C-alpha positions as CSV (number, residue, x, y, z in Angstrom):
1,M,19.7,2.8,-124.2
2,S,21.0,5.7,-122.3
3,N,17.4,6.6,-121.4
4,I,16.7,3.1,-120.1
5,F,19.9,3.2,-118.0
6,H,19.0,6.6,-116.6
7,A,15.5,5.4,-115.7
8,Y,16.9,2.3,-113.9
9,K,19.4,4.4,-112.0
10,T,16.7,6.9,-111.0
11,R,14.5,4.1,-109.7
12,K,17.3,2.5,-107.8
13,C,18.0,5.8,-106.1
14,L,14.4,6.2,-105.1
15,N,14.2,2.7,-103.7
16,G,17.4,3.4,-101.7
17,R,15.8,6.5,-100.1
18,K,12.7,4.6,-99.3
19,N,14.7,1.9,-97.6
20,Q,16.7,4.5,-95.6
21,G,13.5,6.2,-94.4
22,F,12.0,2.8,-93.4
23,F,15.1,1.9,-91.4
24,A,15.3,5.2,-89.8
25,S,11.7,5.0,-88.6
26,L,12.3,1.4,-87.4
27,R,15.3,2.6,-85.4
28,I,13.3,5.3,-83.7
29,F,10.5,2.9,-82.8
30,L,13.0,0.4,-81.3
31,I,14.7,3.1,-79.2
32,A,11.3,4.3,-77.9
33,F,10.2,0.8,-77.2
34,I,13.3,0.0,-75.3
35,L,13.0,3.2,-73.2
36,L,9.4,2.5,-72.4
37,T,10.0,-1.1,-71.6
38,G,13.0,-0.2,-69.4
39,F,11.0,2.4,-67.5
40,T,8.1,0.1,-66.8
41,G,10.2,-2.9,-66.1
42,F,12.7,-1.3,-63.8
43,S,10.7,1.5,-62.1
44,Q,10.2,0.2,-58.5
45,V,8.8,3.4,-56.8
46,A,5.6,5.3,-57.7
47,T,3.3,7.8,-55.9
48,K,-0.4,8.2,-55.8
49,I,-2.4,11.2,-54.6
50,D,-6.1,11.9,-54.2
51,T,-5.9,15.5,-55.5
52,T,-3.4,18.3,-56.0
53,S,-6.0,21.0,-55.2
54,I,-7.6,21.3,-51.8
55,R,-9.3,24.0,-49.6
56,I,-8.0,25.1,-46.3
57,G,-8.4,22.3,-43.7
58,E,-9.3,19.6,-46.2
59,Q,-7.4,16.3,-46.0
60,F,-5.9,14.3,-48.9
61,N,-4.0,11.0,-49.1
62,Y,-0.5,10.6,-50.4
63,E,0.7,7.0,-51.1
64,I,4.1,5.6,-51.9
65,V,4.0,2.3,-53.8
66,V,7.1,0.1,-53.9
67,D,7.3,-3.0,-56.2
68,Q,9.4,-4.8,-53.6
69,I,8.5,-6.3,-50.2
70,E,12.0,-7.1,-48.9
71,D,14.7,-4.8,-47.6
72,V,12.6,-1.7,-48.0
73,R,13.0,1.3,-45.7
74,F,10.8,4.4,-45.5
75,P,12.7,7.4,-43.9
76,K,10.9,10.3,-42.3
77,F,8.4,12.0,-44.5
78,E,9.8,15.3,-45.9
79,L,7.4,18.2,-45.8
80,D,7.4,21.3,-47.9
81,S,10.1,23.9,-47.2
82,L,7.6,26.3,-45.6
83,N,6.1,23.7,-43.4
84,R,2.6,24.7,-44.5
85,I,1.5,21.1,-45.2
86,G,1.3,18.9,-42.2
87,V,1.0,15.1,-41.6
88,V,-2.3,14.2,-40.0
89,T,-1.7,10.5,-39.9
90,A,1.2,8.3,-41.0
91,H,-0.5,5.0,-41.6
92,K,1.1,1.6,-41.2
93,I,2.8,0.0,-44.1
94,D,0.4,-2.2,-46.1
95,S,1.3,-5.0,-48.4
96,L,-0.6,-5.9,-51.6
97,K,0.7,-8.9,-53.6
98,N,4.3,-8.0,-54.3
99,Q,4.0,-4.3,-53.3
100,L,4.4,-2.3,-50.2
101,I,2.2,0.8,-49.7
102,K,3.0,3.6,-47.3
103,K,0.1,6.0,-46.9
104,Y,0.0,9.5,-45.4
105,T,-3.0,11.7,-44.7
106,L,-2.0,15.3,-45.2
107,T,-3.6,18.7,-44.8
108,S,-2.9,22.4,-44.8
109,F,-4.4,25.5,-43.1
110,D,-2.6,28.1,-45.2
111,S,-3.6,29.0,-48.7
112,G,-1.0,29.0,-51.4
113,R,1.0,26.7,-53.7
114,Y,3.4,24.4,-52.0
115,V,5.8,21.8,-53.4
116,L,6.1,18.4,-51.7
117,P,9.7,17.3,-52.3
118,G,10.6,13.9,-53.6
119,Q,10.5,11.2,-50.8
120,E,13.5,9.0,-50.2
121,I,13.0,5.3,-50.4
122,F,15.8,2.7,-49.7
123,I,15.5,-0.7,-51.4
124,K,18.3,-3.0,-50.5
125,D,20.3,0.1,-49.3
126,K,19.8,1.7,-52.7
127,R,18.3,5.2,-52.7
128,F,15.2,6.0,-54.8
129,L,13.5,9.3,-55.0
130,T,9.8,10.0,-55.8
131,D,8.7,12.9,-58.0
132,Q,7.9,16.3,-56.6
133,I,4.2,17.2,-56.4
134,I,2.7,20.7,-56.4
135,I,-0.3,21.2,-54.0
136,D,-2.6,24.1,-54.4
137,V,-4.4,25.2,-51.2
138,G,-7.3,27.6,-51.8
139,T,-9.4,29.6,-49.3
140,V,-13.0,29.0,-48.6
141,Q,-15.0,31.9,-50.0
142,V,-18.0,33.1,-48.1
143,D,-20.8,34.8,-49.9
144,T,-21.7,37.6,-47.5
145,I,-24.6,38.6,-49.7
146,K,-26.4,35.3,-49.5
147,Q,-25.3,34.7,-45.9
148,P,-27.7,36.4,-43.5
149,M,-26.2,38.5,-40.8
150,Y,-27.2,37.9,-37.2
151,P,-26.8,40.2,-34.2
152,I,-24.0,39.5,-31.7
153,K,-25.2,37.2,-29.0
154,E,-24.5,37.9,-25.4
155,I,-22.1,35.8,-23.4
156,Q,-23.8,32.8,-22.1
157,N,-22.9,31.7,-18.5
158,E,-22.3,28.1,-18.1
159,P,-24.2,26.3,-15.3
160,Y,-22.2,25.8,-12.1
161,L,-21.3,22.2,-11.2
162,F,-20.2,20.8,-7.9
163,S,-16.7,20.2,-9.3
164,D,-16.4,23.9,-9.7
165,Y,-16.5,24.3,-6.0
166,L,-14.5,21.2,-5.1
167,N,-11.3,23.1,-4.4
168,Y,-13.2,25.6,-2.2
169,F,-14.8,22.6,-0.4
170,W,-11.4,21.0,0.5
171,G,-10.0,24.3,1.5
172,L,-12.9,25.0,3.8
173,L,-12.6,21.5,5.3
174,V,-8.9,22.0,6.0
175,L,-9.6,25.4,7.5
176,L,-12.3,24.0,9.8
177,L,-10.0,21.2,10.9
178,V,-7.3,23.7,11.8
179,I,-9.7,25.9,13.7
180,G,-11.1,22.8,15.5
181,L,-7.6,21.8,16.6
182,I,-6.8,25.3,17.8
183,L,-10.0,25.4,19.8
184,Y,-9.4,22.0,21.2
185,F,-5.9,22.9,22.6
186,V,-7.1,26.4,23.8
187,L,-10.4,25.5,25.4
188,R,-9.7,22.0,26.6
189,D,-9.5,21.5,30.4
190,K,-6.0,22.2,31.4
191,P,-4.7,20.2,34.3
192,T,-4.5,22.0,37.6
193,E,-1.3,22.4,39.6
194,E,-2.5,19.6,41.9
195,E,-3.0,17.3,38.9
196,L,0.4,18.1,37.5
197,I,2.0,17.4,40.9
198,S,0.1,14.2,41.2
199,R,1.8,12.9,38.1
200,I,5.2,13.4,39.6
201,P,6.5,10.8,42.1
202,P,5.8,11.9,45.7
203,F,9.5,12.3,46.7
204,D,10.4,14.3,43.5
205,A,7.3,16.5,43.9
206,A,8.1,17.3,47.6
207,K,11.7,18.2,46.7
208,M,10.5,20.4,43.9
209,R,7.9,22.2,46.0
210,L,10.5,22.9,48.8
211,K,12.7,24.6,46.2
212,E,9.8,26.6,45.0
213,L,9.0,27.6,48.5
214,D,12.5,28.8,49.1
215,G,12.3,30.9,45.8
216,K,9.2,32.7,47.0
217,E,11.2,34.4,49.9
218,L,8.1,34.5,52.1
219,I,10.2,35.0,55.2
220,T,11.9,38.2,54.0
221,Q,8.4,39.5,53.1
222,N,7.3,38.7,56.7
223,K,4.7,36.2,55.5
224,I,5.5,33.7,58.3
225,K,2.0,32.2,58.5
226,L,1.8,31.5,54.7
227,Y,5.3,30.0,54.9
228,Y,4.3,27.5,57.5
229,V,1.0,26.7,55.8
230,E,2.9,25.7,52.6
231,L,5.7,24.0,54.5
232,T,3.4,21.7,56.4
233,D,1.2,21.1,53.3
234,I,4.3,19.8,51.5
235,V,5.1,17.4,54.3
236,R,1.5,16.2,54.7
237,T,1.0,15.7,51.0
238,F,4.2,13.7,50.8
239,I,3.1,11.5,53.8
240,E,-0.3,10.9,52.2
241,R,1.0,9.9,48.8
242,E,4.1,8.0,50.0
243,L,2.6,6.1,53.0
244,N,-1.1,6.1,51.9
245,I,-2.1,7.8,55.2
246,P,-4.9,10.5,55.2
247,A,-2.7,13.3,56.3
248,L,-4.2,16.4,54.6
249,E,-7.6,16.3,56.3
250,S,-6.3,15.1,59.7
251,T,-5.4,17.3,62.7
252,T,-1.9,17.2,64.1
253,D,-2.8,14.8,66.9
254,E,-4.8,12.5,64.5
255,L,-1.9,12.4,62.0
256,L,0.7,11.6,64.7
257,E,-1.6,8.9,66.2
258,T,-2.2,7.4,62.8
259,I,1.5,7.3,61.9
260,T,2.3,5.8,65.3
261,D,-0.3,3.0,64.8
262,F,1.0,2.3,61.2
263,N,4.5,2.3,62.5
264,S,3.8,-0.4,65.0
265,S,1.3,-2.5,62.9
266,S,3.0,-2.3,59.5
267,N,6.6,-2.4,60.6
268,L,7.4,1.0,59.0
269,N,10.4,1.3,61.3
270,I,10.2,5.1,61.4
271,P,13.0,6.3,63.7
272,K,11.9,7.9,66.9
273,E,14.0,11.0,66.2
274,T,12.0,11.5,63.0
275,M,8.7,11.1,64.8
276,V,9.9,13.8,67.3
277,K,10.9,16.2,64.5
278,L,7.6,15.7,62.7
279,Q,5.7,16.3,66.0
280,K,7.6,19.6,66.8
281,L,7.2,20.8,63.1
282,L,3.4,20.2,63.0
283,Q,2.8,21.7,66.5
284,E,4.9,24.8,65.8
285,A,3.1,25.3,62.5
286,D,-0.2,25.1,64.4
287,L,1.0,27.8,66.8
288,V,1.9,30.1,63.9
289,K,-1.3,29.5,62.0
290,F,-3.7,29.7,64.9
291,A,-2.0,31.4,67.8
292,K,-0.1,34.0,65.8
293,S,3.2,32.8,67.1
294,K,6.3,34.2,65.4
295,P,9.4,31.9,65.4
296,L,12.9,33.3,65.2
297,Q,14.9,33.2,62.0
298,N,17.1,30.4,63.2
299,E,14.0,28.4,64.3
300,I,12.4,28.8,60.9
301,A,15.6,27.5,59.3
302,I,15.6,24.5,61.7
303,H,12.0,23.7,60.8
304,R,12.8,24.0,57.1
305,G,15.7,21.5,57.5
306,D,13.6,19.2,59.6
307,A,10.9,19.1,56.9
308,E,13.4,18.0,54.3
309,R,15.0,15.4,56.6
310,I,11.6,13.9,57.4
311,I,10.9,13.5,53.7
312,D,14.3,11.9,53.1
313,V,13.8,9.4,55.9
314,L,10.3,8.4,55.0
315,H,11.1,8.1,51.3
316,P,12.8,4.7,51.3
317,I,10.3,3.1,53.7
318,Q,8.2,0.4,52.1
319,I,5.0,-0.7,53.8
320,E,5.0,-4.4,54.1
321,E,1.8,-6.2,53.4
322,P,0.7,-8.4,56.3
323,K,1.2,-12.1,55.4
324,E,-1.8,-14.3,55.5
325,E,-1.5,-17.1,58.0
326,E,-1.3,-20.5,56.5
327,D,-4.3,-22.8,57.0
328,G,-4.0,-25.0,60.1
329,Q,-1.8,-22.5,62.0
């Protein structure tokens, strides 16, 4: 009886241990299931990458996949701490079903192992962080044994184009233009003194020439003949330009006769006193020029004053055009 009881008790104990082992295994399975289900059900950010091992200069794609299409924000892409990996292209955000995909094309030109940090993603203002990724960048090995060696080539000269000389062309054109302007102003026909005087009103030109004659001091140099030549030329030029009378090529008698005729026919109203002074001035100048007469100092001063008074009197005189007689008169 005791043996039977002992056997029953032993069996019950064994069954209890089996049940405990079963429940323990079941508990572990449930915990693992919950963890896996929670990870797959609530993980909203994932990353994809073409490769983690590249050669210098090769490009690879890095994608961030978000299981959410609303209120998602992608901050600036964070590079490795050494800045050896660079962004070639940051593609536009793409959408696929209920996912948003942000793709980056990356590359590196320095060999080594670099760590891309986790990238921040904000979903409804909640921060998520992707996993770090290690990128290995290897050098490109060159087999110098199989690679044939070639001699160093000489420097090749590029062919010259017209655009290479364009700056010189414009510079030469500007230089020729400047030289042309200089030659134009230097070699052009400059107006003579007579042409310059002809551009000045007769009265102003006569006054200016009288002042210039005084400044020459021909009397003190005993150049009496030259003095009277210039003095009478000033008066004759003024009469010819002011009254339109041919005075420069006329003799004294011809000029006085012409002025007398004009005075009577055109109503010049030249005072008789002025006509007398003009006659004495021209006749005295003829004596000096042709008869070698030498007037006294006071006579020269009188002739100088008479010349200026003649000009002053003749200046305001206007020649009246003869009126045409009306038909029937």
